[in-house]
N, C-alpha and C positions, 0 to 999 in steps of 0.2 A: 335220489337225496339222504342227508343224515338227519337222523332223528334222535330224541333224547327222552328217557322215559326217567320220572324221579318217584322214586319209592323204592320199594322190597322185599314185597309179601307176594301172595300166591294171586292178587290180584295181579298184579304189575310182571309176576309171569306171564299170567290168561293175555296180558297185554301185546308183553311181547313175542309172546307165539304168534297173535293175530296180525301185529305188523311185519315180524319175518315172513309169512304171504305174501304180503306186497311186491310187487317186483320195480314197487315205483322204490325202494329203499335198498342204499348201497351200504349204511352201516347205522347198527343200532347202538346207542351207550345208553347205561342207567344207573344213576344216581340213589341210593349205594347200589342195589341190587342185591341178587344171593348167590348159593350156589349153582343153585338151576339157571338163574335169567343167564349166567356168566358160559352158558354154552353156546348160548343164542346174540347177547350183547357183550360187550367190554362194559365192566364194572368199575365207579369209578367212586373210591370213597369219599362222598361228600357228602354229611345228613340233608335230610327233606327240608328241614327250615333252614338252612344254612341261603341264605337267597342269593347274595352278591355273589358268593362262591358257586351258586351255583350257576348264575347269569354270565360270568365270568369263563367259565368252562362253555357254556354255548356257544358264546359270541365265540372265542381263539379255536373254537374246532367247528366251527360253520353248520352251526344248527339252524334244517330248514322245518322241524319242526319240534317243539319240545310238548310231550305229554304228562299230564299231571295225575297222579296216581290216587294218594291219599285225601282224608280232610284234612290234616292239620297244617298243612302248606296252604290250600286253596284257601281257608278258611283265614287263617295267616297275611293272603293278599300275596301271594307269588303270581299269579298269573299280572298283578297290575306290574311287580316288580319288572318280570318280565317284556314283557307290553313297552315299559318305559324305553328297556334298552334293545329294542327293535326286535325281539325276537317272539317268533311266531310263536304260538302258543292254546293248544287246545285244553278248556278246562274256564270255569264259572272265575270271573272277577269279586275281587272282596268283596263287592257290596249285594253279590247277588249268593257267592257261597253262603251269607246268611240264614239262609237255607234250611242250611244240616248245623249250622253253627248256634243257630239260639233257638232251641224250642218254643219259646214265649212268641219271638219274632213269627215263627211257621203258624202255631195256632191262633196267633191273632190275624194275619195272613186269611187264612182259612178265613176263620170268622167273617173276617169284613166283605171275601167276596162268595159267600156260602159256599164254599168246598163241604163235602160232606167229612165231617170227623167226630171224636168223640167231646162232648163236654166236660169242660177244665175251665181250672182257673189259674194264674200266675201269682206267685207269692215272692218277696226277695225279702219278709221279716219270717224268722220262722217261727215267733209266738204268735202271728198270724195266722199262720200257716197250722199250727196246732189245733188253734180254736176254729177255724175253719173242719175242720178233722171230726169236732164232737156233733156234728151234724152230717157229716156226710156217710153215703151208702158203703157199705164195702162187700167185696171187695173192690181196690180202687188202687190207682196204680200213680205211682211219683217219678217223674223225671229230672234229673239236672240237666239244667238249662244247658249249657254248653254241651261240647265234644268229652265224651265218655270212655271213650274206646269198645262201644257198642253194650257197655257194662252200666252204663247208666242208669237204667232204667227198675225198680223195684213194684214188685207187685204184690200188695199186703193185704192178708186176705182177715185180720181181724186190727180193731183201734190200735189196740198195743203193739202190733206190727206198725204200722203206720206209723205212731208217731216214734217209735224208735230209727223209721225211716227217715222222717224229718230230720231228726237228733245225726244219722249218719251222712245224710247231703251236706246239710245248712250250718251243722255247728261244729261236727267230728272233721267236715271238708275229706272227704275218705274220695271224692273225684275232683278234689281242687277246686278252681276258683268257677269250675262249671257249676261246682251246686251252691254259687253266689245268691241264683234264683230257683225256684225249682216250679213244674207243671205239676198241679195236683189235677187228675184225669180220670172219667170216670173208666169202669172196668168195662172193656166189649169181647163178646165172644162169638167166634167162626173161626171158618178157615182163612188162614194167613196167607196171605204169598204177596210174591213180587215182583214187578213191573219196572227193566231199565227202558230208560227214552234218550236219545239224541234231541239238542232242543239248540236252534239261533237264533234263541233270542225274538225269535218269534213264527218258528216253526216247528211242530213238535212231532217223532215218527219214531212208534214204540216197538222194542226188539222184542223178542218173544217172552212170556212167561217163566219165572220157577218160583221153587217154596221152599224155604229155607226150615233150617233143625238149631233154633237157638242153645236151648238148655244144654247141658253139660250131661245127662245120662241118657242111658234108655228110658225109653216113654215117657218125655220129656219131663224129665226128671235134674231135680240139682241146679245150679246157677245158672245163669244166664253166660253167654260165650259170644263171642263176634261170629260166630257159625261154626257147630260140627259135619252141615253134608247141607248139602243143595240139590234139585232137582231142577228138572225142563224139559218142555213145558208144564206146567200143573193144570191137570185135568178139569179142576175145579175153576179156572178160568176161563169161563164159557165165551162164548160170541156175546153173549146179551148181556154179562158182567163188563166187556172189553167197551161195547158199542154204551153201556153208560159211565167208565170210566172214562172216554173220551171225551164227552160232552158234558159232565160234571166237576171233571178230576183235573185229569191232563191239562187240555184244552185251558180251561180256567186258572188252573197256576199258571200257567207261561204268559196268559194274559195280564194276571193279576202281577207279577214281578214285575213286566213290561210295564205297568200303569202307574207303578212305583218309586219308578224312574230304574229301576235295577233288573235288566235285560240280559235272562239268562242263558250265556253260550256254552253248552258240555253236554254234560249227563245230570239226568235226574233220575233219582231212584225210589220208586216210591213203596211204601210199605202199605201195602192195605190189609184193610181186616171185611172180609164175607160178612155182613151180620145179617139179622133178620131183615133188619130194615135195610139191607143195600149194601154194598161196599163204600166202607168208611177210610181216611188216609191216619192209619197209624201211626206214619214218620214220614219227614223226606230227606234223602241223603243227596249230597252236592257230585255223586262221582260213581263210578261202576261200585257196585256193592262186592264184598269178599265173606262167601263165595259165587256170592252169583257169576259175578262175570267167568269164573271158569268153567258151567253148564251154560251158560247162553253165547260167548263169543266163540268158543268150539264149533258152534251152530249155525254161525251167522255167515252167509255166500258168502258178501260185498268186499270186497278192498278198505281195510278201515280206517285207510289211510284215506280216500276219496270221500267216504263219509265225514272224516272230521276236520280235513277241508272244505268241505258243504259247510258243515256248522261255522266255521271259523268265516265264511266270506257271505253268511247268510242267504244259502243257497240249499239248504236241506228238501226245500220241495222239489228237487230237481232230482231227486234220490229214490228209489226203491229197494227199501230193505226188504232181503230174502233171508229163510233160514231154514235149514234143514228139514225136513219128515221126522227126523231122528229123535229120541228119546237121549238125554245126557242125565248120569247119575255123579253125584262128587262127592267122596267120602271122605273126610279131614283124620288125618293120622297126626294125633297128638302127643303129646307128654302128659303122662297120668300126674293130676294134681290140677291141672289145669283150668279153673282160669286164676287158681288164687297161689298156690304152692307148689311146684316145679323144680327138678332139676335139669340139666341142659348139659352140651357139651360130648354126648355118646354118641358113636361112631353110626354110621346107618349106609344099610346094603342093600343090594338089590337091584338098584336103578337098571344094569342092564337089560332087564326082562322086557323094559317098558322100548328100548331101540328097534325099527325098523317098525312098529306097530301107528297105522295113525288112531286109531281105534280107538286108542287108549293115552291117558294123559298123565305124567306126576309133575302137579305145580309146586313150586317150593314156596311153603311161606318161611317159617323159620329154622333156616341151614344158612353155614356160613364153612369154608375151606378151614381145615385143620392140619398143614403138610396137604400132603395128597387127599388127606380123607375130607368127608364129607362128615360135618358129623350136625347132632341139632341144635337148634339157638333162639328157641321162642316157645311158646305154649300151643301154636299150632304149627307142625312145623310140613305136613307135605297135604295136598288134595289128590286124593288119588282119583280120578274121574275116566270114565266109562261112555262109549255111543253104542248104541243098540236100535233096532228098530219100531221098538215099543219099551216101556221102561221097566216092565218085570226084566226084560232081556241087561237092557243097561244096567238096573242096581245087581242084578246074579256078575255081570264083565268087572264093577266097580269091584265090590265086594272079592271077585277072585284077586285082583290087580292088587288087593291090599295084602295078602298075604305073602309077594314077590317082594316087600320089605320088611327090612327086621331093623330095630333098635332098642333099645335095654329100655326104656320104659315107657314105650309102642300104648296107646289106647284109643280106642274109638270106640261112638255110636255103633249098634250092630241092627237098630232101625229106619235109617238111613233110606227114604222116598219109600218106605212103606207102610201104603194109607189102605 
């Protein structure tokens, strides 16, 4: 079969790596892809939001399955577009992708169906938001309603910071139209964990847990990023926690979306906070996380094509998801200055060290070809991932492998998976 993956980051490289393992797959295309994905797929220079061009390509190249990686095209309705053209597609339709596309929608959904989450209020008027803050308890969390590349969340410790945050999001529009509405949310404390789940509209099957490091600097300091590293599984996601989440969060979310006439087919990312009062939902995403996909998919034993087809056909209940007992750690090699100002275009060396090793992975996030050389092309450049029998071993191997790669402004956190 012919498979097309839409996207060009580390998540899509991890998906492509999993797809390439399937004996059912003859040819993989990726649009637009990157320099790493080009080793296992034919990269096509079409942007993720060019729906008609992507659909035309899929039709003319006999694509049997399209897999949508990023949030923007999902929220924009690419699945609806593809399905109208008769293209079999893995991912939620537009009316279901709103679960990620609007934080106000998702918070209202959780309130309506009794799914545990932080207390909140939604505002589309900055003056009303500022007035609310006067009597709010600090610290407090401000969230731009729409998509903001994982950066539209501000944690404010003082009233002055919160007021400045409202101006940043709603007046200055730092995150564009995503800031037309803001969610003001109580600040929760506890361990933050992530659970990805396959969903077919009615059945949900969770993958192995993982834990992200969002802040740019060591010791969880600095600005929020798209993720500086990840590990799986997390020891804090116990069977007791899982039992609670299955009953009170995972299944109720799928049932709520169905009840709202928005059946969800694809992957739901559950961002959870393990508070003193029990697990609560921090956020939903409507796709594989990045870099969560890098540490979870390399541990999945199933043929990913079988699982995705089961989701599309409403037969996920027939699938028994299996993951290896190994741990995985991913350390992001970034461009120094990320997530704000950074240079790109620097040559990258050392890729050959990963060849022939099935317990080390070098997932490309922000790379491109410059002639015969591979150069940096983003803030997050590579996801260096390693497997080990336990977390400590996997961590040591991942950091060992970061030394194999070199580029001019290479930066990483040094405390990923240090718990």
